[in-house]
C-alpha positions, 0 to 999 in steps of 0.5 A: 060739285059732282057727287062722289063718283065710281066708274066700274070699268071692265068687260061683260062681267062688269056690264052684267051680260046675261043677267037682269039690270039690277043684278050686276054689281054697279047696280047694287052699288047704286042701290046701297050708295044712292047719293053717289054717282055710279057709272057702269062702263063695262063693255061686252067682249072688251080686253085691256087693249080696247080699255086703253082706247076708251079710258079717256071718254069712259073713265077720266072724263067723269073725274071719279074718286074710285075706278074698279078695274075688272079685265082679264077674262077675254085677254086670256082667251083661247080665241085669237080675236080676244087673246092678249099675251100676258106681257101686253095685258100687264103693260095695258094694266100698268098704263090704265093704273097710271092714268087713273092715279093721275086723274084729279077729282078735286076732293079730299078723297085719296089726296085728290086723285082717283083710286083704282080698285082691282078685281081679279078675273074669276075662274071658269067651268072647264068644259069641252062644250065651249072652250073659251079659256081655262082656269089655269090660264085665267090664274096667270092673269089673276096673278098679274093683277095682284102683282100690279096692284101691289106695285102701285099700292092699290087695293085688290079684290081677289075674286079668282081665289075666293071663287076657286075655293068654292070649286068643290061646292056646286061651283057651276051654280056661280056661272051661266051655261057657258061657264064663263059669265056670272050667274045671279049666284056669281054676282051675289058672291062677288058683290059683298067683297066689292061693297065691303072694300069700298065701304072700308075705303070711304068710311 
């Protein structure tokens, strides 16, 4: 029997772009839940379109109990190569959700099927230096995540709102120089929300 398995499915914010390996949240989960199998399937630059192309080999193949779903920062980009219209983003998220919910793992957790945990994409530092996207655009995608989580009765971590509430408190410290990728402080802010949600769901 495989150990309790969590697949962290996402883009560079899941992968841990620009920070040391132990800083990104999947590595923190490994440290705090050492008996579990934690698999980091964050891929830099991915949108939900690429997620759909790789979900079978990167997620479903592992028969996980939990899948964190953390996409949107690239989907909402101003850059044409990354941009996915909101209607496509929602369609892809629904497809991902249904595939995860239909995945069997053969244990008692969540009645034997995988449980998606959604994470809303964070705001950005709005800057002319590197205009990849804007917080207003991200918020539309974050709202879609919450809507879809509610539709499927799945847990959601509203990282966008939690971080946006800090916008008057050295907000830039939560990000790397590009204003998009999370800094050590950004991951330190995000991780307790993920840890507590998972701990609550598995107690």
